C-alpha positions as a printed NumPy array, in Angstrom:
array([[-19.938,  12.119,   0.443],
       [-16.276,  12.912,   1.121],
       [-13.301,  10.973,   0.179],
       [ -9.484,  11.718,   1.797],
       [ -6.752,  10.197,  -0.324],
       [ -3.411,  10.086,   1.643],
       [ -0.534,  11.422,  -0.739],
       [  3.251,  11.181,   0.217],
       [  6.572,  13.172,  -0.919],
       [  9.044,  11.261,  -1.205],
       [ 13.072,  11.29 ,  -3.09 ],
       [ 12.534,  10.002,  -6.517],
       [ 13.74 ,   6.416,  -6.61 ],
       [ 15.702,   6.974,  -9.505],
       [ 17.871,   9.326,  -7.671],
       [ 20.868,   9.044,  -5.216],
       [ 18.926,   8.906,  -1.535],
       [ 20.959,   9.928,   0.892],
       [ 20.323,   9.787,   4.889],
       [ 20.89 ,  13.543,   7.241],
       [ 23.149,  13.345,  10.06 ],
       [ 20.331,  12.374,  12.688],
       [ 19.592,   9.196,  10.284],
       [ 16.393,  10.528,   8.788],
       [ 16.238,  10.737,   5.248],
       [ 17.646,  13.955,   3.8  ],
       [ 14.745,  14.762,   1.379],
       [ 17.179,  17.666,  -0.106],
       [ 19.582,  14.926,  -1.726],
       [ 17.214,  14.38 ,  -4.137],
       [ 14.424,  15.86 ,  -6.175],
       [ 10.826,  14.785,  -4.942],
       [  7.623,  13.614,  -5.959],
       [  4.134,  11.807,  -5.385],
       [  4.652,   8.674,  -4.592],
       [  3.81 ,   6.332,  -7.29 ],
       [  1.846,   4.323,  -5.562],
       [ -0.038,   6.932,  -4.64 ],
       [ -1.27 ,   7.796,  -7.609],
       [ -3.507,   4.794,  -7.666],
       [ -5.222,   5.878,  -4.951],
       [ -5.894,   8.998,  -6.61 ],
       [ -6.957,   7.416,  -9.643],
       [ -9.654,   4.998,  -7.859],
       [-10.712,   7.995,  -5.763],
       [-11.359,  10.116,  -8.644],
       [-13.156,   6.839, -10.206],
       [-15.405,   6.996,  -7.213],
       [-15.883,  10.539,  -7.43 ],
       [-17.054,  10.219, -11.479],
       [-19.111,   7.468, -10.601],
       [-21.477,   9.317,  -7.748],
       [-23.195,  12.231,  -7.29 ],
       [-22.003,  15.411,  -5.024],
       [-18.501,  13.423,  -3.985],
       [-15.425,  15.79 ,  -2.897],
       [-12.074,  14.323,  -2.928],
       [ -9.338,  15.866,  -0.258],
       [ -5.89 ,  14.848,  -0.429],
       [ -4.125,  14.99 ,   2.624],
       [ -0.154,  15.137,   3.13 ],
       [  1.997,  15.438,   5.866],
       [  5.761,  17.192,   5.754],
       [  8.114,  20.103,   5.453],
       [  7.34 ,  22.395,   2.675],
       [  8.176,  21.093,  -0.167],
       [  5.361,  17.966,   0.293],
       [  2.806,  20.458,  -0.97 ],
       [  3.913,  19.82 ,  -4.039],
       [  2.415,  16.188,  -3.918],
       [ -0.987,  18.197,  -3.481],
       [ -0.517,  20.086,  -5.784],
       [  0.039,  17.082,  -8.31 ],
       [ -3.096,  15.293,  -6.814],
       [ -5.353,  18.652,  -7.558],
       [ -3.914,  18.201, -11.112],
       [ -5.279,  15.357, -11.448],
       [ -8.665,  16.194, -10.5  ],
       [ -8.885,  16.683,  -6.763],
       [-11.076,  18.978,  -5.472],
       [ -8.788,  20.549,  -2.15 ],
       [ -5.786,  19.743,  -0.132],
       [ -4.711,  19.772,   3.723],
       [ -0.995,  19.818,   4.41 ],
       [ -0.21 ,  19.225,   7.904],
       [  3.405,  21.111,   8.173],
       [  5.063,  21.856,  11.482],
       [  8.921,  21.542,  12.422],
       [  8.031,  19.296,  14.911],
       [  6.953,  16.468,  13.099],
       [ 10.596,  16.058,  12.01 ],
       [ 11.745,  12.298,  12.234],
       [  8.364,  11.072,  13.258],
       [  7.924,   7.323,  12.816],
       [  4.872,   5.148,  11.21 ],
       [  3.129,   5.034,  14.895],
       [  3.609,   8.956,  15.326],
       [  2.667,   9.266,  11.699],
       [ -0.628,   7.544,  12.208],
       [ -1.14 ,   9.626,  15.19 ],
       [ -1.24 ,  12.822,  13.143],
       [ -2.894,  11.833,  10.271],
       [ -5.839,  10.204,  12.16 ],
       [ -6.303,  13.604,  13.837],
       [ -6.281,  15.015,  10.275],
       [ -8.689,  12.98 ,   9.445],
       [-11.104,  13.175,  12.006],
       [-11.457,  16.943,  11.539],
       [-11.591,  16.489,   7.673],
       [-14.951,  14.071,   8.699],
       [-14.702,  12.052,   5.611],
       [-16.656,   8.579,   4.916],
       [-13.921,   6.816,   3.365],
       [ -9.906,   7.058,   3.181],
       [ -8.099,   5.535,   0.089],
       [ -4.307,   4.82 ,   0.425],
       [ -1.57 ,   3.236,  -1.684],
       [ -0.326,  -0.034,  -0.419],
       [  2.64 ,   1.456,   0.619],
       [  5.098,   4.162,   0.331],
       [  7.845,   4.119,  -1.976],
       [ 10.737,   5.675,   0.496],
       [  9.773,   3.929,   3.834],
       [  7.971,   0.728,   2.13 ],
       [  6.239,  -0.626,   5.302],
       [  2.994,  -0.831,   3.973],
       [  1.362,  -0.364,   7.903],
       [ -0.555,   3.103,   7.332],
       [ -3.505,   2.158,   6.548],
       [ -4.092,  -0.498,   9.261],
       [ -2.809,   1.857,  11.857],
       [ -5.13 ,   4.41 ,  10.874],
       [ -8.309,   1.951,  11.166],
       [ -7.072,   1.357,  14.537],
       [ -6.653,   4.646,  15.643],
       [-10.194,   5.679,  13.922],
       [-12.014,   2.414,  14.796],
       [-12.601,   1.889,  11.34 ],
       [-13.054,  -1.168,   8.897],
       [-10.112,  -1.725,   6.703],
       [ -9.915,  -3.56 ,   3.208],
       [ -6.609,  -3.648,   1.885],
       [ -4.774,  -4.452,  -1.583],
       [ -7.625,  -3.511,  -3.819],
       [ -7.577,  -3.752,  -7.725],
       [-11.085,  -2.112,  -8.285],
       [-12.844,   0.245,  -5.471],
       [-16.373,   1.11 ,  -5.675],
       [-18.926,   2.753,  -3.2  ],
       [-22.678,   1.767,  -3.158],
       [-24.846,   3.531,  -0.511],
       [-23.242,   3.005,   2.861],
       [-20.879,   0.375,   2.013],
       [-17.287,   0.138,   0.225],
       [-17.   ,  -2.616,  -2.353],
       [-13.122,  -3.794,  -2.793],
       [-12.177,  -6.358,  -5.718],
       [ -8.532,  -8.242,  -4.424],
       [ -6.749, -10.612,  -6.965],
       [ -4.102, -13.09 ,  -5.924],
       [ -1.934, -15.41 ,  -7.175],
       [ -4.79 , -17.984,  -7.051],
       [ -8.029, -16.484,  -6.623],
       [-10.216, -12.995,  -6.708],
       [-12.034, -11.769,  -3.144],
       [-14.942,  -9.543,  -3.18 ],
       [-15.   ,  -7.536,  -0.1  ],
       [-17.392,  -5.252,   1.724],
       [-17.367,  -3.548,   4.691],
       [-19.541,  -0.736,   6.222],
       [-18.57 ,   2.893,   5.732],
       [-16.728,   4.983,   7.421],
       [-13.914,   2.693,   6.011],
       [ -9.982,   2.775,   4.814],
       [ -9.089,   0.634,   1.641],
       [ -6.006,   0.609,   0.187],
       [ -5.133,  -0.062,  -3.656],
       [ -2.326,  -1.994,  -5.227],
       [ -0.686,  -1.086,  -8.702],
       [ -2.846,  -3.64 , -10.362],
       [ -6.036,  -0.957,  -9.93 ],
       [ -5.426,   0.886, -13.358],
       [ -2.839,   3.434, -14.603],
       [ -3.232,   6.404, -12.982],
       [ -4.285,   9.196, -15.19 ],
       [ -2.118,  12.058, -16.579],
       [ -2.915,  15.713, -15.809],
       [ -4.56 ,  17.511, -18.675],
       [ -3.931,  21.017, -19.572],
       [ -7.537,  22.246, -18.115],
       [ -7.008,  20.637, -15.173],
       [ -3.425,  21.754, -14.098],
       [ -4.828,  25.442, -14.904],
       [ -7.769,  24.9  , -12.684],
       [ -5.712,  23.352, -10.127],
       [ -4.343,  26.823,  -9.22 ],
       [ -7.403,  27.884,  -7.993],
       [ -8.636,  24.896,  -5.205],
       [ -7.994,  25.686,  -1.965],
       [ -5.055,  23.852,   0.11 ],
       [ -5.113,  23.997,   3.627],
       [ -2.258,  24.342,   6.211],
       [ -2.679,  22.925,   9.511],
       [ -0.005,  22.563,  12.481],
       [ -0.237,  20.542,  15.779],
       [ -2.103,  23.163,  17.405],
       [ -4.909,  23.033,  14.837],
       [ -4.691,  18.826,  15.506],
       [ -4.98 ,  19.513,  19.45 ],
       [ -1.679,  17.437,  19.643],
       [  1.66 ,  17.683,  21.582],
       [  4.046,  15.05 ,  21.063],
       [  5.389,  14.108,  17.533],
       [  8.6  ,  14.15 ,  15.956],
       [ 11.749,  12.27 ,  16.862],
       [ 11.271,  12.11 ,  20.665],
       [  7.9  ,  10.843,  20.801],
       [  8.786,   8.064,  18.416],
       [  8.505,   4.434,  19.027],
       [ 11.346,   3.818,  16.325],
       [ 14.541,   5.176,  15.615],
       [ 17.176,   4.65 ,  13.357],
       [ 20.633,   4.649,  15.047],
       [ 22.666,   3.632,  12.283],
       [ 23.116,   4.03 ,   8.454],
       [ 25.738,   2.571,   5.939],
       [ 26.289,   3.513,   2.16 ],
       [ 25.56 ,   0.336,  -0.136],
       [ 28.498,  -0.875,  -1.199],
       [ 30.075,  -0.191,  -4.523],
       [ 28.804,  -2.486,  -7.334],
       [ 31.471,  -5.346,  -8.185],
       [ 32.389,  -6.122, -12.213],
       [ 30.575,  -9.459, -13.042],
       [ 32.906, -12.6  , -13.736],
       [ 33.364, -13.46 , -17.144],
       [ 33.55 , -17.162, -18.126],
       [ 35.147, -17.662, -21.803],
       [ 34.571, -20.515, -23.667],
       [ 37.556, -21.619, -25.326],
       [ 37.879, -25.288, -24.788],
       [ 34.237, -26.319, -24.18 ],
       [ 34.617, -26.209, -20.475],
       [ 32.188, -22.854, -20.268],
       [ 29.398, -24.896, -19.275],
       [ 31.123, -26.655, -16.666],
       [ 32.225, -23.481, -15.04 ],
       [ 29.062, -21.348, -15.303],
       [ 27.091, -24.601, -13.284],
       [ 30.094, -24.533, -10.322],
       [ 29.735, -20.784, -10.497],
       [ 25.985, -20.981, -10.357],
       [ 26.085, -23.179,  -7.361],
       [ 28.818, -22.137,  -5.252],
       [ 26.676, -19.227,  -5.208],
       [ 23.584, -21.052,  -4.256],
       [ 22.02 , -19.774,  -7.289],
       [ 20.458, -23.351,  -8.476]])
């Protein structure tokens, strides 16, 4: 059995993120890392591997040269191999074009299952799984807290505010997992050393028989960005004569916080 897990290299959310002159994310303005939500996808794929026989986990990403660090982290966690789609012409690709590129890569890899995070921590759209399922014609099961495979069936547990749902789908399938699916493992020194010997293939658009990609081929484009306004000083209410509570209620009411 072969599992593909999608891993995205994103700017560190704790850093100062900026846009480039063409209104795409300036990925050199902040340190990058494997999207935290994708770590849960890698973890679930590895748990399926550990519970089964002859299971291979392949980490797939697309992006510039630095995006290979996302694959590196997945390999250090325990993935078996990596695929990096890297081509100058993919710069500025929106979600629709990204899904076309990733779907072509998935078809070339030929997995039984694709595991994704619930969203990325930079774009935050949460649509990639659905787009891939539509392009590939596969079943999609979303927002799982637990994932397992039994023969030709993937089983997913989904926890909501009011219920727990158990969903099954025939393979091949796309599944997404949430941050409630269990803490992602920390790479051990043994796995860090072993990752250096694992195979990572680099593909471009020609390898995927694709031509149209990037900003010009995208269906959507960011036309304008503005910096976040500086944080203003908070209002201090001094209760010297017993009127502090009334002033606080007035402030909350005026701001429609109540």
